[in-house]
ZAMARGU-4260 file (C-alpha; in steps of 0.2 Angstrom, whole numbers, plus 5000, padded with zeros to 4 digits):
<rodrens>
0) 4621/4887/4908 | 4610/4883/4895 | 4609/4864/4889 | 4605/4856/4875 | 4600/4839/4873
5) 4612/4828/4865 | 4598/4817/4856 | 4593/4827/4840 | 4581/4814/4834 | 4567/4813/4818
10) 4554/4810/4831 | 4553/4815/4850 | 4563/4805/4865 | 4546/4802/4873 | 4541/4790/4859
15) 4558/4781/4857 | 4557/4779/4876 | 4542/4767/4872 | 4552/4758/4860 | 4567/4757/4874
20) 4578/4761/4860 | 4594/4767/4866 | 4601/4783/4855 | 4619/4787/4853 | 4623/4805/4856
25) 4637/4820/4849 | 4642/4824/4832 | 4649/4839/4822 | 4641/4855/4816 | 4657/4860/4808
30) 4667/4871/4822 | 4680/4881/4814 | 4697/4874/4814 | 4711/4883/4819 | 4713/4894/4838
35) 4703/4906/4828 | 4709/4921/4838 | 4719/4929/4825 | 4714/4946/4822 | 4707/4949/4803
40) 4711/4965/4794 | 4704/4977/4805 | 4687/4989/4800 | 4693/5005/4810 | 4685/5012/4823
45) 4665/5015/4823 | 4657/5029/4813 | 4644/5041/4816 | 4630/5030/4817 | 4641/5020/4829
50) 4639/5033/4842 | 4622/5044/4841 | 4622/5062/4844 | 4615/5067/4862 | 4596/5067/4861
55) 4595/5059/4845 | 4592/5039/4848 | 4600/5028/4834 | 4583/5021/4829 | 4575/5038/4828
60) 4586/5042/4815 | 4586/5026/4806 | 4567/5030/4804 | 4572/5047/4799 | 4584/5040/4785
65) 4573/5025/4779 | 4554/5029/4782 | 4548/5014/4775 | 4562/5004/4783 | 4557/4991/4799
70) 4566/4985/4813 | 4561/4967/4818 | 4564/4964/4837 | 4563/4946/4845 | 4561/4947/4863
75) 4569/4964/4863 | 4584/4958/4853 | 4586/4967/4834 | 4585/4953/4821 | 4581/4962/4806
80) 4583/4978/4797 | 4571/4977/4781 | 4558/4984/4769 | 4568/4996/4758 | 4585/5000/4751
85) 4597/5004/4766 | 4615/5008/4756 | 4623/5007/4739 | 4641/5002/4734 | 4653/4998/4721
90) 4652/4980/4726 | 4641/4970/4739 | 4653/4970/4752 | 4656/4990/4749 | 4636/4993/4751
95) 4635/4982/4765 | 4650/4989/4774 | 4642/5007/4773 | 4626/5001/4781 | 4636/4993/4796
100) 4648/5008/4797 | 4635/5019/4800 | 4621/5008/4808 | 4630/4996/4819 | 4623/5004/4835
105) 4606/4999/4832 | 4612/4981/4839 | 4621/4992/4852 | 4638/4986/4843 | 4651/4998/4838
110) 4659/4996/4821 | 4675/4994/4828 | 4670/4976/4835 | 4666/4971/4817 | 4678/4960/4804
115) 4673/4953/4787 | 4672/4936/4792 | 4658/4923/4789 | 4650/4911/4800 | 4654/4896/4786
120) 4668/4884/4787 | 4680/4895/4776 | 4674/4910/4784 | 4671/4920/4768 | 4665/4937/4770
125) 4652/4935/4755 | 4641/4924/4748 | 4630/4924/4732 | 4611/4917/4734 | 4597/4915/4722
130) 4601/4908/4707 | 4596/4918/4692 | 4585/4912/4677 | 4600/4912/4667 | 4610/4899/4677
135) 4624/4908/4677 | 4622/4920/4690 | 4613/4926/4707 | 4600/4939/4712 | 4609/4943/4728
140) 4624/4942/4739 | 4625/4941/4757 | 4640/4950/4766 | 4643/4943/4785 | 4652/4952/4797
145) 4658/4943/4813 | 4660/4952/4830 | 4676/4952/4841 | 4685/4961/4853 | 4702/4964/4853
150) 4705/4949/4841 | 4693/4936/4849 | 4676/4930/4844 | 4660/4934/4851 | 4653/4915/4852
155) 4640/4915/4835 | 4637/4934/4835 | 4636/4938/4816 | 4629/4953/4808 | 4625/4954/4789
160) 4618/4962/4773 | 4609/4954/4759 | 4612/4963/4742 | 4604/4963/4728 | 4616/4960/4714
165) 4611/4975/4702 | 4616/4992/4697 | 4623/5000/4713 | 4622/4986/4723 | 4607/4989/4735
170) 4608/4982/4753 | 4589/4979/4754 | 4588/4966/4772 | 4601/4966/4789 | 4602/4955/4801
175) 4612/4946/4813 | 4614/4939/4830 | 4626/4954/4836 | 4628/4956/4855 | 4632/4970/4867
180) 4647/4967/4876 | 4646/4981/4888 | 4664/4985/4894 | 4671/4967/4888 | 4685/4976/4879
185) 4690/4986/4893 | 4691/4973/4904 | 4701/4964/4892 | 4715/4976/4893 | 4732/4967/4898
190) 4724/4951/4897 | 4734/4938/4887 | 4722/4931/4876 | 4735/4920/4865 | 4728/4902/4863
195) 4744/4896/4872 | 4739/4903/4888 | 4725/4891/4892 | 4725/4883/4906 | 4719/4864/4899
200) 4718/4857/4916 | 4709/4871/4924 | 4695/4873/4908 | 4692/4858/4905 | 4688/4846/4922
205) 4669/4851/4922 | 4669/4846/4904 | 4678/4831/4903 | 4670/4824/4917 | 4653/4821/4910
210) 4661/4807/4899 | 4661/4788/4903 | 4673/4783/4890 | 4689/4791/4888 | 4687/4808/4880
215) 4697/4816/4867 | 4698/4836/4867 | 4700/4848/4851 | 4713/4861/4851 | 4703/4876/4862
220) 4702/4893/4856 | 4695/4911/4866 | 4678/4918/4863 | 4667/4929/4872 | 4652/4922/4878
225) 4638/4934/4879 | 4623/4922/4877 | 4614/4915/4864 | 4598/4919/4851 | 4589/4930/4863
230) 4596/4925/4880 | 4610/4942/4880 | 4619/4937/4895 | 4632/4948/4903 | 4649/4945/4893
235) 4663/4936/4898 | 4680/4929/4892 | 4677/4911/4891 | 4685/4894/4880 | 4677/4884/4867
240) 4681/4865/4862 | 4674/4850/4856 | 4675/4832/4866 | 4674/4816/4857 | 4671/4800/4867
245) 4667/4781/4864 | 4668/4783/4844 | 4662/4767/4836 | 4651/4763/4852 | 4635/4764/4855
250) 4639/4777/4869 | 4646/4789/4853 | 4647/4807/4859 | 4653/4823/4850 | 4649/4840/4861
255) 4655/4858/4859 | 4658/4866/4875 | 4660/4884/4879 | 4666/4886/4897 | 4672/4902/4909
260) 4690/4905/4906 | 4692/4910/4924 | 4685/4892/4932 | 4680/4881/4917 | 4661/4881/4924
265) 4651/4877/4908 | 4642/4890/4902 | 4635/4879/4885 | 4634/4862/4880 | 4628/4857/4863
270) 4628/4840/4855 | 4634/4839/4838 | 4627/4824/4833 | 4611/4827/4824 | 4601/4810/4825
275) 4585/4805/4814 | 4573/4792/4827 | 4558/4784/4822 | 4543/4775/4830 | 4544/4756/4834
280) 4530/4748/4823 | 4527/4732/4815 | 4529/4738/4794 | 4519/4730/4781 | 4523/4730/4761
285) 4516/4743/4750 | 4523/4751/4733 | 4526/4769/4734 | 4539/4780/4727 | 4549/4790/4742
290) 4546/4776/4755 | 4555/4764/4766 | 4561/4750/4755 | 4548/4737/4762 | 4535/4747/4756
295) 4542/4747/4738 | 4547/4738/4723 | 4565/4744/4714 | 4567/4751/4698 | 4582/4754/4688
300) 4587/4774/4687 | 4602/4782/4685 | 4617/4783/4698 | 4623/4802/4694 | 4640/4806/4696
305) 4647/4788/4698 | 4665/4785/4702 | 4671/4776/4686 | 4689/4767/4685 | 4696/4765/4667
310) 4713/4759/4666 | 4721/4772/4676 | 4711/4786/4675 | 4695/4790/4687 | 4680/4797/4680
315) 4664/4802/4686 | 4647/4801/4675 | 4636/4814/4673 | 4619/4818/4681 | 4610/4807/4670
320) 4626/4791/4676 | 4631/4793/4658 | 4649/4797/4652 | 4660/4796/4635 | 4678/4792/4637
325) 4691/4798/4624 | 4707/4789/4625 | 4723/4785/4612 | 4723/4769/4604 | 4709/4758/4598
330) 4712/4743/4607 | 4699/4739/4621 | 4698/4746/4639 | 4692/4739/4655 | 4679/4748/4665
335) 4675/4747/4683 | 4662/4756/4691 | 4663/4758/4711 | 4650/4761/4724 | 4654/4778/4727
340) 4655/4795/4716 | 4661/4812/4714 | 4651/4820/4730 | 4648/4806/4741 | 4656/4789/4747
345) 4647/4774/4755 | 4653/4765/4769 | 4642/4753/4776 | 4643/4750/4794 | 4641/4731/4792
350) 4640/4720/4777 | 4651/4722/4760 | 4651/4736/4748 | 4640/4734/4733 | 4650/4729/4719
355) 4647/4725/4698 | 4659/4716/4687 | 4670/4725/4678 | 4669/4724/4658 | 4681/4724/4645
360) 4674/4737/4632 | 4679/4736/4615 | 4683/4752/4605 | 4666/4761/4600 | 4657/4748/4613
365) 4642/4752/4627 | 4644/4743/4644 | 4629/4745/4656 | 4631/4740/4674 | 4618/4740/4688
370) 4623/4739/4707 | 4610/4729/4718 | 4602/4720/4705 | 4586/4715/4706 | 4586/4698/4708
375) 4601/4701/4721 | 4596/4714/4732 | 4592/4715/4750 | 4589/4728/4763 | 4606/4729/4766
380) 4610/4731/4748 | 4597/4743/4744 | 4600/4755/4758 | 4616/4761/4749 | 4610/4764/4733
385) 4595/4772/4741 | 4607/4784/4753 | 4617/4789/4737 | 4603/4793/4726 | 4595/4803/4739
390) 4610/4812/4744 | 4615/4816/4728 | 4595/4825/4726 | 4597/4834/4740 | 4613/4840/4736
395) 4608/4845/4718 | 4593/4854/4722 | 4602/4864/4737 | 4616/4869/4721 | 4602/4873/4708
400) 4593/4885/4721 | 4611/4892/4727 | 4626/4888/4714 | 4638/4896/4729 | 4632/4887/4743
405) 4645/4887/4757 | 4656/4872/4758 | 4641/4858/4748 | 4647/4869/4731 | 4665/4862/4733
410) 4664/4849/4744 | 4669/4830/4738 | 4669/4814/4745 | 4655/4818/4757 | 4652/4801/4768
415) 4637/4792/4770 | 4636/4775/4782 | 4621/4764/4779 | 4617/4747/4790 | 4626/4753/4806
420) 4624/4742/4819 | 4607/4745/4829 | 4590/4751/4823 | 4577/4762/4820 | 4587/4778/4819
425) 4598/4790/4809 | 4607/4805/4813 | 4623/4818/4807 | 4638/4821/4815 | 4649/4828/4799
430) 4643/4812/4790 | 4623/4805/4787 | 4621/4788/4798 | 4609/4777/4796 | 4603/4759/4804
435) 4599/4742/4800 | 4581/4736/4799 | 4575/4728/4815 | 4564/4730/4831 | 4549/4735/4820
440) 4559/4748/4810 | 4565/4747/4791 | 4581/4751/4785 | 4582/4769/4789 | 4593/4774/4772
445) 4579/4780/4761 | 4570/4793/4756 | 4567/4810/4765 | 4577/4802/4779 | 4592/4803/4770
450) 4585/4821/4764 | 4583/4826/4782 | 4601/4821/4788 | 4610/4829/4773 | 4599/4845/4777
455) 4606/4843/4794 | 4623/4847/4784 | 4617/4860/4775 | 4610/4870/4788 | 4627/4867/4798
460) 4637/4874/4783 | 4626/4888/4782 | 4632/4894/4799 | 4614/4891/4809 | 4611/4882/4825
465) 4600/4866/4825 | 4589/4864/4838 | 4571/4864/4833 | 4576/4876/4818 | 4587/4862/4814
470) 4573/4848/4814 | 4561/4860/4806 | 4572/4865/4790 | 4578/4845/4789 | 4561/4842/4787
475) 4556/4856/4774 | 4572/4847/4765 | 4563/4832/4764 | 4547/4839/4757 | 4555/4850/4744
480) 4561/4831/4737 | 4547/4822/4739 | 4533/4835/4736 | 4523/4826/4750 | 4520/4833/4769
485) 4523/4815/4777 | 4541/4813/4783 | 4547/4794/4784 | 4535/4786/4777 | 4537/4766/4781
490) 4548/4767/4794 | 4538/4758/4804 | 4523/4753/4794 | 4519/4756/4775 | 4502/4766/4778
495) 4512/4781/4790 | 4524/4792/4791 | 4531/4800/4808 | 4526/4817/4805 | 4518/4830/4793
500) 4522/4846/4787 | 4503/4846/4782 | 4500/4855/4801 | 4491/4867/4811 | 4504/4871/4823
505) 4507/4889/4829 | 4520/4899/4836 | 4520/4900/4854 | 4533/4913/4863 | 4532/4902/4879
510) 4530/4884/4873 | 4538/4887/4856 | 4522/4880/4846 | 4505/4873/4850 | 4513/4856/4843
515) 4525/4856/4859 | 4543/4863/4863 | 4550/4847/4861 | 4562/4852/4846 | 4554/4838/4834
520) 4537/4842/4837 | 4543/4863/4838 | 4552/4859/4821 | 4533/4855/4812 | 4531/4876/4813
525) 4542/4878/4802 | 4537/4864/4790 | 4521/4870/4791 | 4520/4885/4782 | 4532/4880/4769
530) 4519/4866/4765 | 4506/4879/4764 | 4517/4889/4754 | 4520/4875/4741 | 4499/4872/4740
535) 4498/4891/4736 | 4512/4891/4723 | 4505/4876/4715 | 4489/4883/4711 | 4498/4898/4705
540) 4513/4893/4696 | 4508/4874/4692 | 4522/4871/4680 | 4538/4879/4691 | 4530/4879/4709
545) 4544/4867/4716 | 4556/4878/4711 | 4552/4895/4716 | 4549/4885/4733 | 4567/4878/4734
550) 4574/4894/4729 | 4567/4903/4745 | 4568/4890/4756 | 4587/4884/4751 | 4594/4902/4752
555) 4585/4908/4768 | 4596/4896/4777 | 4611/4906/4777 | 4600/4923/4781 | 4598/4912/4798
560) 4617/4910/4802 | 4621/4909/4820 | 4602/4906/4826 | 4593/4891/4831 | 4575/4896/4834
565) 4561/4898/4823 | 4553/4916/4825 | 4545/4927/4811 | 4562/4935/4807 | 4559/4919/4793
570) 4546/4928/4786 | 4553/4942/4783 | 4567/4932/4775 | 4557/4924/4763 | 4548/4940/4759
575) 4564/4949/4756 | 4570/4935/4744 | 4556/4936/4734 | 4555/4956/4734 | 4559/4964/4718
580) 4560/4981/4720 | 4568/4984/4738 | 4553/4989/4748 | 4542/4979/4756 | 4532/4991/4760
585) 4521/4988/4745 | 4524/4969/4748 | 4533/4957/4734 | 4527/4948/4720 | 4522/4933/4732
590) 4517/4943/4749 | 4500/4938/4751 | 4504/4920/4746 | 4520/4918/4760 | 4511/4930/4772
595) 4496/4919/4773 | 4504/4903/4776 | 4517/4910/4789 | 4504/4921/4798 | 4493/4905/4798
600) 4506/4897/4809 | 4507/4912/4822 | 4524/4918/4813 | 4517/4934/4806 | 4522/4945/4790
605) 4524/4963/4792 | 4508/4972/4788 | 4508/4980/4770 | 4507/4999/4769 | 4490/5007/4767
610) 4499/5019/4757 | 4517/5022/4753 | 4524/5041/4754 | 4540/5044/4746 | 4552/5060/4742
615) 4557/5051/4725 | 4570/5067/4723 | 4577/5067/4742 | 4572/5080/4754 | 4579/5098/4754
620) 4592/5099/4768 | 4591/5119/4765 | 4576/5128/4762 | 4574/5146/4756 | 4571/5159/4770
625) 4560/5170/4757 | 4551/5155/4755 | 4547/5144/4739 | 4557/5129/4738 | 4545/5114/4733
630) 4549/5095/4736 | 4541/5082/4725 | 4530/5069/4736 | 4523/5053/4728 | 4507/5045/4738
635) 4503/5028/4732 | 4489/5016/4737 | 4493/4999/4742 | 4482/4990/4752 | 4469/5007/4756
640) 4463/5024/4749 | 4469/5041/4753 | 4457/5053/4760 | 4456/5069/4749 | 4462/5084/4757
645) 4471/5073/4768 | 4488/5075/4760 | 4498/5090/4768 | 4515/5096/4772 | 4518/5100/4790
650) 4533/5112/4796 | 4539/5122/4811 | 4554/5131/4816 | 4563/5121/4830 | 4561/5134/4843
655) 4542/5134/4839 | 4530/5125/4850 | 4516/5122/4836 | 4516/5114/4820 | 4508/5123/4805
660) 4503/5114/4791 | 4498/5117/4771 | 4490/5107/4757 | 4500/5098/4745 | 4497/5104/4727
665) 4493/5089/4715 | 4502/5088/4700 | 4493/5073/4692 | 4491/5053/4698 | 4500/5050/4714
670) 4512/5066/4711 | 4511/5080/4723 | 4520/5096/4727 | 4526/5101/4744 | 4529/5120/4745
675) 4538/5128/4759 | 4534/5145/4767 | 4545/5158/4772 | 4557/5156/4787 | 4569/5164/4798
680) 4586/5165/4790 | 4599/5153/4798 | 4586/5143/4810 | 4584/5124/4810 | 4567/5119/4800
685) 4557/5104/4806 | 4547/5096/4794 | 4534/5079/4788 | 4521/5074/4776 | 4505/5066/4781
690) 4492/5059/4773 | 4475/5050/4778 | 4468/5035/4771 | 4448/5034/4771 | 4447/5024/4784
695) 4454/5036/4797 | 4473/5028/4798 | 4487/5041/4796 | 4503/5037/4787 | 4517/5051/4787
700) 4534/5052/4779 | 4545/5050/4787 | 4536/5034/4798 | 4538/5043/4814 | 4530/5059/4810
705) 4533/5074/4821 | 4544/5062/4833 | 4556/5060/4819 | 4552/5074/4808 | 4567/5080/4792
710) 4577/5094/4798 | 4581/5108/4785 | 4592/5124/4787 | 4582/5140/4782 | 4598/5148/4771
715) 4602/5153/4751 | 4617/5142/4753 | 4627/5133/4765 | 4646/5130/4763 | 4658/5120/4772
720) 4672/5128/4774 | 4680/5111/4781 | 4674/5095/4788 | 4689/5084/4795 | 4685/5067/4805
725) 4705/5065/4806 | 4704/5048/4797 | 4714/5052/4781 | 4734/5049/4780 | 4735/5068/4784
730) 4727/5083/4791 | 4727/5103/4790 | 4726/5105/4809 | 4743/5108/4817 | 4750/5104/4834
735) 4758/5116/4846 | 4753/5135/4849 | 4761/5150/4858 | 4761/5145/4878 | 4761/5127/4876
740) 4770/5118/4891 | 4762/5102/4895 | 4776/5089/4901 | 4767/5077/4895 | 4749/5072/4886
745) 4750/5083/4870 | 4736/5082/4857 | 4740/5068/4845 | 4730/5061/4830 | 4726/5040/4832
750) 4715/5028/4834 | 4708/5027/4851 | 4712/5032/4868 | 4716/5019/4883 | 4717/5018/4901
755) 4713/5029/4916 | 4697/5034/4911 | 4700/5038/4891 | 4689/5033/4877 | 4691/5017/4867
760) 4681/5024/4852 | 4683/5038/4840 | 4667/5047/4836 | 4667/5045/4817 | 4678/5034/4807
765) 4695/5029/4813 | 4704/5042/4823 | 4704/5057/4833 | 4714/5072/4841 | 4717/5065/4857
770) 4728/5068/4872 | 4743/5056/4871 | 4740/5036/4867 | 4746/5023/4878 | 4740/5016/4895
775) 4736/5032/4908 | 4746/5045/4898 | 4736/5060/4902 | 4740/5080/4901 | 4752/5085/4914
780) 4759/5101/4920 | 4751/5115/4909 | 4742/5116/4891 | 4743/5108/4875 | 4735/5114/4858
785) 4731/5111/4840 | 4725/5123/4827 | 4715/5124/4810 | 4721/5130/4794 | 4716/5149/4789
790) 4697/5149/4784 | 4688/5160/4774 | 4670/5165/4781 | 4669/5183/4775 | 4653/5181/4763
795) 4644/5171/4777 | 4628/5179/4785 | 4629/5165/4800 | 4644/5155/4804 | 4644/5137/4813
800) 4658/5129/4821 | 4652/5112/4826 | 4665/5097/4836 | 4665/5081/4845 | 4671/5081/4862
805) 4677/5068/4875 | 4682/5074/4892 | 4686/5063/4907 | 4694/5068/4925 | 4695/5050/4930
810) 4679/5053/4943 | 4688/5068/4949 | 4679/5085/4947 | 4693/5100/4945 | 4688/5118/4939
815) 4705/5124/4934 | 4708/5111/4919 | 4695/5116/4905 | 4695/5110/4889 | 4693/5126/4878
820) 4688/5132/4861 | 4696/5150/4854 | 4690/5157/4838 | 4703/5170/4830 | 4698/5182/4815
825) 4715/5188/4812 | 4725/5171/4807 | 4729/5167/4825 | 4738/5183/4830 | 4724/5186/4845
830) 4711/5174/4852 | 4695/5174/4859 | 4687/5162/4871 | 4674/5154/4864 | 4667/5140/4875
835) 4675/5132/4893 | 4669/5115/4895 | 4672/5106/4914 | 4660/5093/4915 | 4665/5075/4909
840) 4657/5068/4895 | 4654/5051/4902 | 4664/5034/4900 | 4665/5031/4882 | 4655/5045/4877
845) 4656/5059/4865 | 4645/5075/4862 | 4642/5086/4849 | 4645/5105/4852 | 4640/5118/4841
850) 4645/5137/4841 | 4637/5152/4835 | 4654/5160/4827 | 4649/5178/4824 | 4641/5178/4844
855) 4659/5176/4847 | 4667/5191/4835 | 4665/5196/4817 | 4671/5183/4803 | 4683/5189/4792
860) 4692/5179/4777 | 4707/5176/4792 | 4696/5163/4802 | 4705/5149/4814 | 4700/5136/4830
865) 4710/5132/4844 | 4708/5119/4855 | 4717/5118/4873 | 4717/5104/4885 | 4727/5107/4900
870) 4732/5102/4918 | 4734/5116/4931 | 4738/5117/4949 | 4735/5101/4958 | 4740/5085/4947
875) 4723/5078/4941 | 4720/5065/4926 | 4715/5075/4912 | 4709/5065/4895 | 4701/5073/4881
880) 4697/5071/4864 | 4692/5081/4850 | 4683/5073/4833 | 4672/5077/4817 | 4678/5097/4816
885) 4666/5107/4803 | 4665/5124/4799 | 4652/5130/4789 | 4646/5146/4781 | 4626/5151/4779
890) 4621/5162/4766 | 4605/5170/4771 | 4600/5183/4758 | 4606/5186/4739 | 4616/5200/4735
895) 4606/5216/4729 | 4615/5223/4714 | 4619/5240/4719 | 4618/5239/4737 | 4634/5246/4744
900) 4630/5246/4764 | 4624/5228/4764 | 4606/5233/4770 | 4597/5223/4756 | 4591/5240/4746
905) 4599/5252/4734 | 4594/5270/4739 | 4604/5287/4740 | 4616/5281/4754 | 4623/5268/4743
910) 4624/5285/4728 | 4634/5293/4743 | 4645/5281/4745 | 4648/5277/4727 | 4650/5297/4725
915) 4665/5296/4737 | 4676/5284/4725 | 4672/5293/4710 | 4686/5292/4698 | 4700/5277/4694
920) 4696/5265/4707 | 4699/5248/4700 | 4691/5232/4709 | 4681/5246/4722 | 4662/5238/4727
925) 4655/5257/4718 | 4664/5251/4700 | 4646/5242/4695 | 4653/5239/4677 | 4670/5234/4682
930) 4677/5247/4670 | 4692/5251/4683 | 4685/5268/4688 | 4669/5275/4695 | 4660/5287/4684
935) 4643/5292/4676 | 4641/5273/4670 | 4641/5265/4687 | 4631/5281/4692 | 4618/5276/4679
940) 4616/5258/4685 | 4613/5262/4703 | 4599/5274/4698 | 4589/5259/4686 | 4592/5247/4703
945) 4585/5260/4713 | 4571/5252/4727
</rodrens>
C-alpha cells in the first residue's frame, strides 16, 4: 500500500513541528463525478503496432520508422516518445489516434484498451495549448487516451499525443502513464462490474476506521489498480471512493482511497487537501510588493472582474476594474459593488465581508468605489482584497498562456476563504483557504502564497497528481507572478521567505533531490531550473521573457497528467513546447537555455545530434534487381562535423552474413545520393546509411544502424492482389467449401474470441476470421473452411501469400487437428496443400506466416487460397484465427520486345515460334504490330530486336 502524507504544506512538517502547530488534512483534487464505469465509444481492437511480428521488437520497429525519434524511460517505464514527427492526420485527434493505433504496444498496452477520454474533470479528449501570437489560436493540441478494460478505467493511466496546429497536424510528442495490466481482461470475464454490485460494507471498513469524526463516503466506482507513477504492480480489480470527515473542525480531512475489491485492503491513500504551511517567527514591517501585509503599505489598484449590481442587473468590471452600463431612460441608478467577482467569490472564515456604500449615480456620471480603504484597513480586511487580486492575477496568467486550460477557462465563482480560525497555514481542497495572523505569522492571504494555492488548483485540473510535483509547480506559479525567487516573503519576518527557487537542488534517483525527499523540499527541484531559465530568458528576451517562460511552464502541466513525480520527462516537455520544426535532434530555438537550466539540476535534456541524417524523399521499399535505384540523403551538421569520406550506404541481402558498402555521391552542400547495386530478384535487401564525425562518433540512419536496418524487396515492381484485414463492413472472402462438416465452431468474421484458450484481440484493426465467437465455442466433429476470391497472379515472377494465424488447443497437443492452408490455380476446382500447422501459437499471440506460392504450384489468373480448421477423431478444443491476408505478385524483369519464349532475349527460337502462327492471328503474342495477323511486318520488328 502506498501512503501519501495527508499534510501537503508550504514548508516541511518537521519545521512546523518546532512551532507545535496542528494542521488539517484532506481535500479535493477534482475526482470525476459518477461511477465512471460506463464504456465510452470503443476504439476497436489493436492494430499491427499492437502486436509485433515474431522476432521484431516493437522498439526496433519504432527505431526503423523514426530514426531521429527517442524513447524516454524512467525506472524502466516509458514516459515520453519525442524528437520528431510521428503521425499526421486531418485533425489533432486523428493524428494522435493513428499513432496510438500503431504504437500503443510501446507501453505494452493494446489499442483495444484505449478510449478517447482525458484526465480533466470534463473528460475532454482534446485540449488546445500555447496561445498563438494572434491571441485567437493555439500552437498545439493535446489528445488524451484513457486506459480501460471492459469499461473499467485503469487508475490514473493515460496516454496522449501533442499535435502541432498546422497543416496535416503533425504529432511531435507522445507520453503517458499507461500500464501493462497483463491478463486482467481475461480475469474480468464473467465478473459483475456494475457499480451497484459493490459491497459497501466489505470494501469500506478499513478505510472508514481511520477517521475519528463520523465520515461521509462518496459514491464508489470500480477501477483497475496497477500501481502509480513508475511503481507498476500486478493489476487487480479495485474500488475508488472519497471520504470527508470533520468538515468545519480542526480535524477536517478529505481523502481518496483505492481499495482491493475483494477484501477492502487499502491499496492507495491520498489526502485531497493541499496545505501551505509556514515557519513561526516574529515579523517585522517592511515596505515591499508581493509580501505579507505587515511588510508593505497598501496602494489603490483596480479590482478586476468585480461584481456590480445596478438595479436588478448584475454586471462585472473588466480586468482594469471598469465597466460602462447602458440602460433605458435618463434617470439615476443605484450602483452597488460587492466583494466578489465573475471568477472568484470571497467567503471569510471569520469577521465580516468587506463592503462599500452603494451610490446613486446620475445619467452620465461616474462613481468610484474603494474596498478596504486605507483609513480603515486591517489584516482581516486586507486579506480579502489581497487574496482576490492575486487569485485573479494567477488565473489571468494561466489563460493568457493557455486560453482553453481545463476547468479554469470556464469556471466561475471559485471560492476563496481568507481569515480561517487558526494561524500559520494555507491549503487547497477544491477551494483556496488562508489563516488569520497570529503565532508569529502574518495573515497568510497574500501574494505568492495565494498564487501557490491556486497553482494546486491548476495542477489538479490538468489531471496531474500533486506530491513533490504539485509543490514544485505551485511554487513556479508564484514566481511567474512575482518574478522573484523567494516564496512567502513576510510569513514570519519581513526580511526572509520560506523557500527559494534560486537553489542548487539536484535530482536523486533514490532520495528525490539533494535538498531532501520531503515533498516541499523536493519541489524546489522544479522551481530551481525554471528560475534559472527565467534568468537566461531575461538576458536574451528582456522585453517578453516572462511571457515566454509562462507559456512553457503553464502548458507543461497538462503534459504531466497522471503523474506526481519530478523527472527529466519535464525537460523534454519544455523542449518540445519550444520546438518549431518537429525534430528535437537539431534542438529547439531555446535548446541551450532550457538544457542548461534543467541539466544544472540533474534533469538532463536529451543530447543534440552531432549531425542528422535524413532521407527527405523517404527510403525505397523496392530496389531494382539490375541496380540503379537511388535515394536522396541529407547530412546536416548540428553540434559536430562530418569526416570526409565517411558517408556510406551499407547493404546486404538478408541471407548474406556480411555487409557491403559504397560511398554516397555528393550533390552539393549537405545533399548526397545513395546508389544501390544489383541484387537477386525477390530477395529481401537490408540497408542503412552511416557517417562518422571528425571526433570519431558514428551516426546512422536509422539510428540503430545494422540492428534495425531498413528492408526493401529487389523487384521491378510489386503488386498487391489482395490485402484484407477483415475490418471493413464486408469482405470478398467466403465461408464454406466442399467437404466441410464441422458441427460447431465454423469460421466467422468478428472482433475477438473468448473462452477456452481463445485469443482476446485481433492481429490488426478490429476484426479477424475466428472459429466461432462466444465462451468455449470451438471447432467440433469435422472441418470448416473459408476461401479467397479469384486472383490474377499470372504476370508475377514471384508470388507471396502472407497471413497471421492464431492456434490454440487449450493446453493439449493433438497431431490430427491441423490448421491447413490450401492453394488453387484453377479457381478452386482442385487444391494443393501449402502449409499445415499443429503447434499452438501461445496465449493471445498471433504469428505472421509467409508462403512462396511458386514453391507450391504454378501461378495463373485463377488463383485462390483456402484456410481449413478441423477437429478430427478425439474431441479436442480447437480455437483458430486468421487475420491480415495479403497476396502479392513481384515482377523481377521488364518484358523484352519480341521475346516469345520468356528467356529474356530475342533470338532464332522466338522467330521459330512466330512462324508457327504465320497468317491471321488476332491477339497472338507474335502479332508485334497489333495488325491482327502475323506477317512480314512482325518478322521485321523481331529481327530489329535480335540480341
